[in-house]
N, C-alpha and C positions, 0 to 999 in steps of 0.2 A: 514150515519147518524153521526152528530157531537157527539164526546164524551164529557161527563161532565168534566169541568176543575177542577182539584184538584191541586192547586199550593200552596206550603207552603210560603206564603208571610208574611213579617214582616214590620216593620217601613221603612226600607231602600227601599223595593220594592213598598210599597203601598203609604206612605205619603211623603217620602223625595222628590220624583220627583215633587210633587205638590208644596211643599214648595220652591224648587229651581225655579220652573216655576214662582211662584208669585214674588219672589225676583228679578229674571231676568227681568220680565215684568216691574217692577217699574224702574229698572236700565236703561233698554234700552229706555223706554219712556222719562226718564230724559235726556238722551244723544242723543235722536232722532233728525234728521234733521228737522227743521221747514219749510223747503222749498224744493229745489232741489240741487243736486250736479252734477258734470260732469258725474258721472257714472249713476245717476238715470234719468237725463234729457231725454235720448232717450226712456226710459221705460215710464216715465210720459207723454212724448209727444205722445205716442201711445194712451193713455187713454184720454188725453185732446184734441187730434186732432191737436196739434202743428206739429206732424209728419204726413206728407201727405201720406206716403207710406202705402199700405195695409198690414195688419197683415197676413203673410203667415206662421208664426212659432208660437209655444207655445200655443196650444189651451187651456191648463189648465189655463195659465195666463189670457187668454182672458175671460174665464168663471168666474174666481175669481174676476176680476176687472170690469166685466160688470156692476154690480150695482153701482160702484163708478162713472162710466161715466155719470150717471144721476144727480150727484151732480153739483153744480156750479163749473166752471173751477177754480176759486180762492181757493176753498176748496179741490179740488181733490189731489194736491200734498201731503198735510198733511194727508188726508185720506189714500192714498196709503202707506205713511210711517207708519201709525198706523197698517195697515194690515200687512206690512212687519215685524214689531216688533212682532206681534202676531204669525206669521209664524216662526220667529226665536225662540221665546220662546217655541213653540211646538216642534221645532227641538231639543232644549236643553232638554226639558222634555223627549223626546224619547231617547236622549243620556243617561241621568241619568237612565232611565228605563232599557236601554240596558246594561249599565255597571253593574247594580244591578243584572241582570239575567245571567251574564257571569259565566260559570262553573269554579270552582277552584279545578279541579281534573286532570289537565293535566300532572302533574309530580308526581313522587313518594312522594316527600316532601309535596306537597299539599294534596295528598290523605291521608297521615299519619296525617296531622294536621286538615284538614277540613272533619268532619264526618256528616255534615248536609245533609238533603234530597236535592238531585239534586246538591250537592256540591256548593250551593250558599254561599257566604262569610257571616259568622255569628258571627264574632268577634265583640267586642264593638266598634272597629274602622271601621266597615264595611261601615259607612256613608261617610268616607273620599274619597274613590275612585270615586263614582259618582259625588261628589261635586268638586273634583279635576279635573276630566275630563271636567265637564261643565265650570269651570273657565278657564281652558286652552283653550277650544274651543271658549267660549264666549268673552274672552278678546284678542284673536288673532286678529290682525289688520284687515285682510281681512274679517273675519267673522263679526267683530264689524261694519265695514263700511257697509257691505251688510245687516246687521241686522237692521240698523237704517236709511237707505234710500232705496227707492223703486227701486231696480235694477232687480227684478224678480228672483234672484238667490235663495232666500229663499223658493220659491215654490218647486224647484227641490230638495233642500236639505231636506225639510220636507218629501217629498215622499221617498227619499233615506233612511232617518233615520227611517221612519216607516217600510220600508221593512226589515231592519235589526232587528227591534224590533219584527216583525212578526215571523221571523225565531227563535229568542230566546224564544219567548212566546210559540211557538209550541214545541220546545225542552223540555220545562218544563212540559206542560200539555198535549201535543199531541192532542190538540183540532183542528179539521180540519178547523174551522172557520178562524184560522190564515193563513192557506195555501190558503184558498179561497180568503181572502183579498189580500194576497201576489200576487197571480197569476193575479188577475184583476188589482191591482194597478201597477204591473210591466209593463203591457201593456200600461196603461195610462201614466206612467212616461216616457216611450220611446218616445211617441208622443211629449212630451214637452222638453225632454232633450236628446240630441244626445249621451251624455256620458253613458247613461244606456244601449245603444247597446254594448259599449265596456265592460261594467261590466257584461253583460249577462253570459259569461262562468263562472265567479267567483260565481255569485249567483246560477247558475244552479248546480255547483259543491257543493255549500253549502247545497242546498236542498237535493241532492242525499246523501251527507254525513250524514245529520240529519235523513232523512227518511229510509235510508238503502234500503233493498230489496223491501220495500213497495212502493218505488218510481216507480217501473216498473209495478205496477198493472194497468191494462187497464183502470179501472174506474177513478183512480186518474189522469192518463195521459190525458184522454179525457176531464175530467172536467177542469183541469188546462189549457190545450190548448185552450179550448173554452173560458174560462174566460180571458186568455191573449189576444186572438184575439178580444174579445169583448172590452177590454181596448184599443187595437190598433185601433179600429173603430173610436176613437176620431180624428185620422188623417183626417177623412173626414169632420170634422166640418167646418174648415176654408175654404177649397176648395168649399164646398157647398155654404157658405155665400158669398164668393168672386165671384163665377160664377153667382150668382143671382144679385149681386150688379154691377158687371162689365162684362156683357155677351159678350161684344165686344172684350174683352181682353183675353179670354180663357175659357175653360171648366173645369169641375171638375178634369178630368184626368191631364190637363195641370198644374193646381195648385198643385195637389198631387205630380206630378213628380218634380216640383220645390221645394216643401217642403222636399221630400226625398233626392233630389239632394243636397240641402244645407247641410243637415246632413251628407251626404256622403263626401262632400268636407271638412268639418271640421274634420271629423273622420280620413280621410286619409291624412290630412295635417300636422299631428304631427310626429315629429321624435321619433322613438322607444326609442332612447337613453334618451330623455327627460322624457318619461313616466316611463322608468326603474328607473331613478334617483329619481323621485318623489315617486315611489312606495316603495322605501327602508324605508321610514318613515311613511308609511300608509298601503298599501296593504299587504306587506310581514309580518309586525308585527301582523296584524290581522289574516292572514292565519295561522301563527304559533300558534295562540290561539286555533285554531280548532283541532290541533293534540293532541291526548292523548298518551303521551309517555309511553313506558313500564317501569317497575320498575328497570330492569337491561338490560344492553346491552351485557351480556355475560362475563363481568369481574368478575373473582372469587377472585381477590386480593382486599384487603382493600384499597390499594393505588389507584388502578384503579377505584374503585367505588367512592372514595373520589374525584379523578380528574374529573370524569364524573359529579359528583354532583356540583363541583365548576364551571365547564364550563356552566352547565345549568343555574346556578344562574348568572354567568357573562353575558351570552347572554341576559337573561331577563333584567338585569340592563342596558345593552347597548341599548336595544330596548327602555326602559323607558327614558333613557337620550336623545337618538336621537329624540324621538317623542316630548319630552319637548323642546329640542333645536330648532326643526323646527318651533315651535310656535313663536319663536323670529325672524323668517324670515332670516336665514343665507343664504349664496349664493346658497345652494342646495334646497331651499324651493320653493313651488309652486308659491309664490308671486314673486320671483326673476326669476325662470326658467320657469314659466307657460305661456310664450308668450302672456302676457296680459290678460289671463283668470284667474278667481279667484281660480278654483279647490277647492271649499269649501268641496266637498266630501272627498278629500284627507286629509284636516285638520280635518274633522269629524272623519275619520278612525284613524288618529293619536291621537286624543283626546280619542277615544274609547280604543286605545292601552294604553294610559296613565292611564286610569281608571283600566284596567285589570292588567297591570304590577305593578302599585302602590299597588293594592290589593294583588298581588302575594308577593310583598316585605313585606307588613305588616303581611301577613300570615306566610311565611317561616322564617322571622326573629323574630317571636314571641316565638321561642323555640319549642323543640319537646315535645310530650306528656311524662308524667312521666315514663311510662314503657320503653321509649327509653332513657331517661336520666340516668336511672340506669345502662345502658350498657356503658355510656360514661362519667362516673363520673370524670375520670381523666382529661378530656379536657373541663369540663363544664365552667371553669372560662374564658378561652379564647373565647369559643363559645358564652357565654353570652355577653362578651364585643363586639364581632362582631355583634351579633343580636341587641343589644341596639344601637350601632353606626349606623348601616344600617337603622334600623327602625326610629331612630331620624332624619337621613338625608332625608328619605322619608317624614316624617312629616314636616320637615323644608321646603322641596321643595313644599309641599302642601300649605304652607303659602307664601313662598318667590317667587315662580314662578308666581302666580297670581298677587302678588304685583309688581313684576318686569314688567309683561306685562302691568299692569295698568299704571305704571310710564312711560314706553316706548311709549305707544300708546295714552295716554290721549291727549297730545297736538295736535297730528295728527287728532284725531277724532274731537276735538274742532274746528280745522280749516276746516276740510272736511264738518262737519255738521253745521258750522257757516254760516255767511251771506256773505262770500267772493264772491261766484258766483253771488248772488243777487246784491251785491254792484257793482261788475264789470259790470254786464249786464246793470244796470241802468246808469253807467258811459258811457258805449258805446253809449246809445241812448240819453244821455243828450243834445248833440248839435242839435238834430233833431228839426226842426221847429214845432210849435204847430198846423200848418195848415195841410190840406190834402196833403199827401206825398206818393210817390211810393218808396219802399225799395227793392233793388236788393241784393241777397245773393248768394254766390257760393257753399255753402255746407249745408247739412241738419242740422248739429249741430248748426251752427250759426243761421240758420233760426229758430230753436226751441228756442235758447237762446234769440233772439230778440223778439219773440212772448211772451216768459215768462217775459221778462223785460217790455214790453208794458202792459202785463196783471197786473203786480204788481206795475207799476210806478204811483205815485200820481200826477205827473206833465204832463202825456201824456194820451190823450184819445185814446184808442186803435182803435176805429172806424175810426180815421183819417189816419191810416196807412195800406197800402197794401203791404204784403211781397211776393216777387216772388223769389222762389228758382230755379236758372237756372240749377242746377244739375239734376233736375227732369223733365226738359222740353222736354226731348227725350222720355218720357214714356206717354202712353195714359192715365194712371191713373191721373197723375198730370196735364196734359194739360186740362182735363175737370175740375178739381178742380180749377186750376188757372183761367180759363176763367170765371167760376162761381163767384169767388171772384172779379175779375176785373169788371165783369158785375154789380155786386151788388154795388161795391164801386165807379165806374167811369162812368157808362152809362149816368147818368144825367149830369155829368160834360163834358164828351167828346162827347157824342152823340153815338148812337148805331152803326153808320156807321164807326166810328173810332176804334171800338173794333174788332179785327180779329175773324173770326169764330172759330179759334183754336189758343190757346197761345202756340206756339212751339218755338224751337230755331230759326227757320227762321222768325217768325212773331213778336217776342217780341220786336225787334228793332223798328218796325213800331209803336208799342204801346208806347214805350219810347219816340219816336219822337213826338207823339201826346200829351203825358202827359207833357213833359218838356216845351212846349210852354206856359203852364199856371200854372203848379204846380212843386214843388221841386221833384227832383229824387236823391236818395242817394244810393251809393254802400257801403255795410256794411263792406268792407275790401279792401285792395289794390288788384288790379286784372289787367287783360289784356284780349284782345280778340276783337271781332267785335265791341262791344259797343264803344271802345276807338278809333275807326276810325272816329267816328262822335261826340264823347263827350270827354271832358277832366275833370280830377278830381281836386277838390279843397280840401285840407286837413282840416279836423275838428277833429284832434286827431286820434281816432281809426277808424273813418269812413270818407267817401269821398262824397262830393256833386258833382254831375255831371252837367256840363254845356256844351252847344252845340257850336260847331264851326259854324260860319256864313259865308255867301258869302263875307261879308265885311272884313273878316280877311285876312290881307295881307300875313301873314306867315302861312305855313302849320303846324307849331309847336304850342303847347299850350302856352298861355301867361306865362311869367316868374313870379315866385312867388315873391311878394314884400318883402322887408326887414321887413316891419311892420307886414305882415301876418306871416312871419317866426318867428318873436318874439312872436307873440300870441301863436303859436303852441309850441314854446319852454317853454312858461309859463304853458301851458296845461300839458306838460310832467313833469315839475317840481312839479306841484300840484299832478299829478298822483303818482309820486314816494313817495311823502309824505303821501298821503292818503292810499296807498297800500303797506306800508312797511311790513305789515303782510304777504303779498304775497311772498315777497322775503324770509322771514323767513320760510315759508312753502316749498318753492322751495329748500332751503338749507337742509331741513329735508326730502326731497323727498316725500312730500305729493302729491298723484296723482292729486287731484283737482287743487292744486297750480301749479304743473308742466304743466298741460293741459292749464290753463289760461296763464301761463308764456310763453308757446310756441306761443300763439296768440299775446301777447304783444311784445315779442321779434321780431316777424316778422314785425310788424308795426313800432317798434322802429328802426330796421335796415333799413327799407325802407325810413323812415324819415331821417335817417342819410345820405343816398345816395342823397336825394334831397338837403340837406344842403351842401354836398360835391360838388354837381354840381353848387351850388350857389357860391362856393369858401369859404364857412365858414368851414374851415377844422378843427378847434379846436372843434366847436360845433358838427361837424360830428363824430369826434373821440369819444367824450363823448357819443354820441348816440349809436355808435357801442359797446362801452364798457358796456353801460347799457343793450343793447340787450343780450350780453353774460351773464350778471347777471340773466336775466330772463329765459334764456335757453341756455344750452350748446349743444343742439342737432342740431342746425342749424350752418352750416359752413360758411355762407355768411358773418357774422360779422368779422371772422378772415381774410377772403380774403379782405374785405373792409378796415380793419385796415392796411393791407400791402399796399393797394393802397393809403390810406391816407398818409402814411409815404413817399411814392414815390412822391406824389403830393406836399407834404410839402417841399420836396427837389427839386421840379421843374424837376422831372424826368418822362419819359414816363412810363405808367403803363402797363408793359409787363412782361412776364415770371412768373407771380404769379401762374397761373394754368397751370402746365405742362401736357404733354400727358398722363402720368400715372394717375395723379389726375383726369383729364377730363374723361378718360376711366372708371375709378372707379365710378365717379358720373353718367355717362351715363348708366353703368351696373346696378346701384342701382335704378335710377329713370326713365330709359328708354327713356326719351326725355328731351330736353332743357326746354320745357315748364313745365314739371314736376319738374325739378330742381328748377325753379323759384317759383313754387307753394309751394314746400316743404321747401325751404331755404330762400326765399325772394330775393331781388335785390342783384346782385353781380356786383359792379362797377369796373369791370376789362375788358380790351379790348377784350380778347378772348370771355368772356361770352356775351358781348354786340354784338359781331359779330355773334356768334352762335345763339343767340336769334333773332337777326335781320334776319338771313337767314330763320329761322323757321317761323317768322311772314310774311316775304316776300312770302315764298312758300304758305302760307295760304291766301294770298291776302290782308293782313293787312299792306298796304304800308306806311301809316302814322306812325304807331308804328315802322315799320322796319326802316323808315328814322330816327326816333328819336334814335334808337339803333345805327345805323351806324354813326350818327352825334356824339354821345357820344364816339364811338370808335375812331373817328378822334381826339376828344379832348384829349383822353387818350393816343393815339399813332399817332401823326400827320404824321409821316414818312411812315405810312402804306398806300400805294396808293390804295390797294384793298378796304379799308374802304371808301375812297373818291368815288371810282367808284360805290360801292354798294349803298352808300347814294344817288348818282346821279340817279342810276337805280330806286330806290324807289321813289324819287321825280318825275321822269318821269312818272312812273305808277300812281302816286298820282295825276298827272295833275297840277304840280307846276313848269311851265317852267321858270318863272322869278327867283325863288329860285334855280332852277337847274343851270341856267346860272351863277348866283352869286357863287355857289359852285364850278363850273368848273373854274371860274376866280380865286378863292382862291387856288384851286389846282395848277393852273399855277404859282401863286405867292409863293407857298410853297417851290419851289425849289426841289421837289422830282424828282428823275430820273425815266423816263418812258421807258419801252421797246416798241417795234413796236406794239404789240397787244394792249397795254394800250393806246398808242397814237391814234391808230385806233378807240378804244372805246371812247376816249375823243371826237374825231371828230364826231363820230356817235351820241353821246349824245348831242353835241352842235347843230348838224343839227336838231335833233328831238326837241330840246328845241325851236329853231327858228320856226320849223314847228308848234309846239303847240301855240306859240305866234301868228303866222299868222292865225291859225285856230280861235283864239279868235277874231281877227279883222274881219275875214270872218263872224263869228257869229253875229258881230255887224254891218254887212253890210258895213264895211269900206274896200272895196275890194282892194283899191290901197295899203294900208298898209299891208294887208294880202298877197297880191301877192308878195310884196317885201320880206316878211319874207319867203314865200315858195321858192322864187327864191334863196334866200340866203341858205336855207336848202339844196336845190337840188345841188347848186354849191359846197357846202362843201362836200356832199357825192360823187359827181362826181370827185372832186379833190382827195378825199380819195380813190376812186376806182382806180385812176391812181397810187397813192402812195403805196397802199396796194392791189394789184390785186387779191390776193388769200384770202382776208378777207371775209369770208362768212357773218359775221354780217353786213358789209357795204353793200354788195349786197342785203341781205335780207331787210335791212332798206330802201334802195332805192326802192325796190319793194313795200314796204308798203307805202312809200310816194306817189308813183304813184297810188297805190290803193286808198288811202284816198283823193287824189286830182282828183279822177274819171278818171284817165288815165289808163283804164283797160287793153288795149292791151299792153301798155308799161310795166305795172306791170307783166302781164303774160310772156312777153318776158324776163324780168329780172329774173323771177323765172326759166325759162328755162336755162338762163345763170348760175344760181345758181346750177341747177341740172347737168349741164355739168361739173361743178367743183366738185360736190358731189351728185352722183346719189342716195344716200340713204337718202337725206334730206327730212324729213317729213314736216318740216316747209315750205319749198319751195312749196311742193305740196299743203299744206293747203292754203297758200297765193294765189297760182295760182287758186285753186278751188274757193276761195272767189271772185277773180277777175272775173272769169267766171260766178259766180252766180250774181254778181252785173251787169254784162253785159247782163244777161238774158239767158245765155247759160247753162241751168241746166243739160242737158244731158252730155255735156262735163265735167261739174263740178262733176257729179256722177262718171265718169270714173277716173278723177283725184283723187277723194276722196277714191275710191276703191284701187288705187295704194298706197295711204297713209296708208290705213288700212292693206294692205298686209305687209307693213313695220312695222307697229305697230297696231296690232288688238285691243289693249286696249286704243286707242286714242279716248277719248270721244268727243273731239271737232270735229274731223273729222266725227265721227259717227253722231253727232247732225246735222252737215251741210248736210250730206248725207240724213238724215231723212227730213230735210227742203226741199232739192231738190226734193225728191220723192213726198212730199206734194204739192210742186209747180207744179209738172208734173201730179198731180192727180193720182199718183200711190199709192193709199191709203193703200193697203195691205203691200207693201214694206215699206212704211213709218211707219206703225204700228209696224212692226217687229223691226225696228231700235229704235223707241221710247220706246218700251217695254224692249228692251235690256238695254237702258239707264236708265230706271226706276229701274231696278235691280241693276245697278251700282251706281247710284247717288240718294241719299235720298232727297226728297222734292226739286226738281229742277223746278222752275216756267216755264222754257223753255220746259221741257218735259211735264208738265201738259198742257201747251198751245197746243202743238202738238197733244197730245192724245185727247184733247177736240175738236180741229178742225176736226180730223178724225172722231170722234164720231158724231159731228154735221153734217158733210157731208154725213155720212151714216144714218142719221136720228135716231141715238141712243140718244134720248134726255136725258134720265137718266144718261147715262155715260158722256155725254157732260157737264151736270150741275155739276156732281161730280168733274170733272177735272177743270172746270172753277172756281168753288169755292176754290179748292186747290190752283189754280193760284193766286187768289185774296188775299189769306192768306199771301203769301210769296213774291209776286212780288213787285218790286219798284213801289210806287205810283207816279202819276203825268205824266206818259208816255202816249203817244197816244195809245199804245197797251193796257195799263191798262184800259183806258177809253172805248176802243172798246170792251174789254172782259166784262166789267161791263154792258155795254149796251146790248150785246148779251145775257148775262146771264139773265138779267131782261126780255128780250123778250122771252127767252125759258121758263121761269117760268110762264109767262102769258099764253103761249100756253098750 
């Protein structure tokens, strides 16, 4: 049964927290963000729906913000900010309450001076510590930022603050209701905040310390455990909701494991050294408050007692100074060392310590009681001077520290909570046409920013724009959302048949191809990937308009940027610099919002500089690189590009800028060349162009690889490997005329070639002629085609004589025979290749294809099994073996191969086709329909196979 609460409360405990709460409410409302910030956008996006990802964390946040989700989207950001302000004010209310309830009987000097019940501070200046603590906490930059924009952090801090208050309230009145609230709320707080798991030992120790032996009573332990588990039950809220909304993506247990796993990853990801450093000005000073020190430590001498007394006072003042200092964010503060997390609970504990230690100073430097003074009359003069001085310093700090924090952080808050992000977002979308447009974005933050800009722009009707975030297209959640959006926005324009059944990474290109024929398509930042094999970008400042390559284009490369268009973009950036001068000021002051926006601007500015550099406008490029460095010093690309710019200005090859050590360092940090590009932007250096070209080539992006290698040639013409790599890319791209021209330029370059390079040049020349001939054959101009074929074969046979041990020559000759339907000669050449290299998998693959083309599937299976013995992970050989089994009507064997491939390769249209055919032949209609539909989602349109599958599927559905 709860005991009646009898707590001796006065003005400081009862009224002052409410007064402080009222004043801080007005203050934070006046400085509150009227829109969104870079920190609040992800949180606001969850409520508004701009963020497509399901909420799998923070159930308390979900419940608190659920009512706001029913408001209009335009009013939701402000409503969330107001809610945040209220939560921040309540946190400070509890801080003031907690400081007023702190006991001041920890040391002998305090016990002598403070005789009130429960040792609560009762001097006329008792109101200063709570107010001082609130001002230090409330004006600290991280707290202020999160108190005035909806980041979700204030929900966690309020629960943390209330838990501390519960313990202090229980200490005073020993009313069990406070322990009941504590146990339940602690369980709830863990579900919303991973940090509360780490704090658990400290809070448990505090409960044991306060309750003493009563903690171990069975009734209390059972009740507290039950309430804590009841609070932890909130873990189930979001998994239950998600499993009902997305039953195909997982069950309750799956989402629960994901929720717990995410908390575990964050908890175990911190270095202990960082936590230790941060605790020096937060946890440790507060833990010290809980210790009630004895009156003496055994010293019998006056000098020993005096020294002990002095050390106690010194340590307390050091704690006070350190906790005040950390509020100004020195190098050891949570803001600097917190790995990007705000650690508001550490600042809160620091402010709590400021309240206690300032109260301690005001108490012990107020002089001893009169009976003590009579014993120390000889030193009363010096003691009074010290007391007055120290007390005056504390009072001065109570005024000066908040004033200093206000002066230090005011401009940063003004920038963060101003309209910088809103203005920037509207500037980004400004070039968008006012008609129906498809927008492609690579990351969730930009996606939310664009949606926010469209929601608030007076010049753009948001219903005209469909945003597709490619970073989410690998997840079932977003695929369904994206298709629903596409269907609603584009079905009438494109027709239902042109909208894939599932918008995935494999099918989105088909969607873009359908849209771009009649409507604009924009990429919302510089990028690379499969899209740019078929589309090329046109700069519009911070965004790119995509245009399609056509069959009429003579060059495989995108059209050159005209001087007139370049001048327009230059004017755009000049206007941008003028309009966003405040952005540079914020970057110089290390304002997080400005730094985040500056990183995006720097990337695009650097990439634009590279385009200018490739046009030969070196002075303009240099200015762009320097501007990029002004907007961000985090990306290294601008520095590399400035070095390249200087070499180009001196008409020197751009080599040696990135050495092996620098390259290995970048690879270690970013893991891949593509990630280096994504994080740093374009690097116009020969080595980077070559490495990026290799990665694009390996991924089948031959057009982009050819562009990279061609730039490598321009930067370092003497490097024959760049010429040959560019030629290989052009060959795979199907540009034989451009390939022959490139090989001609290589011959004219005067570069020295070794025998292997000469053989490769001959091989590529032969294949170029073969491709030209194939073009004539396709046009039924057989005579011209035959002439080109004959020339190609002659070159290869001559190279066979000149380089008898060249495997590439033999292999290419076999392929020429294969593609000219001379299957026996192709197989014989493969045998020649195997005599030279018995381990060659390529020779066996080519031989198997020759056998398949000749209809000898049984022999092909044997050859492919030999190839798989050499390389069991060869998916091409396994696919061909599956096809052979299917042709031989060995359905079970074919099914085994196709299922193995389906586990290795995600969304392969060839695998879906094979599995569909097997199911069809086995009369498994449902399975056949499933795989035929998957095939149609991702397979290239316009092929005879595509038409056949479409017809078969229609027939199966009718049945």
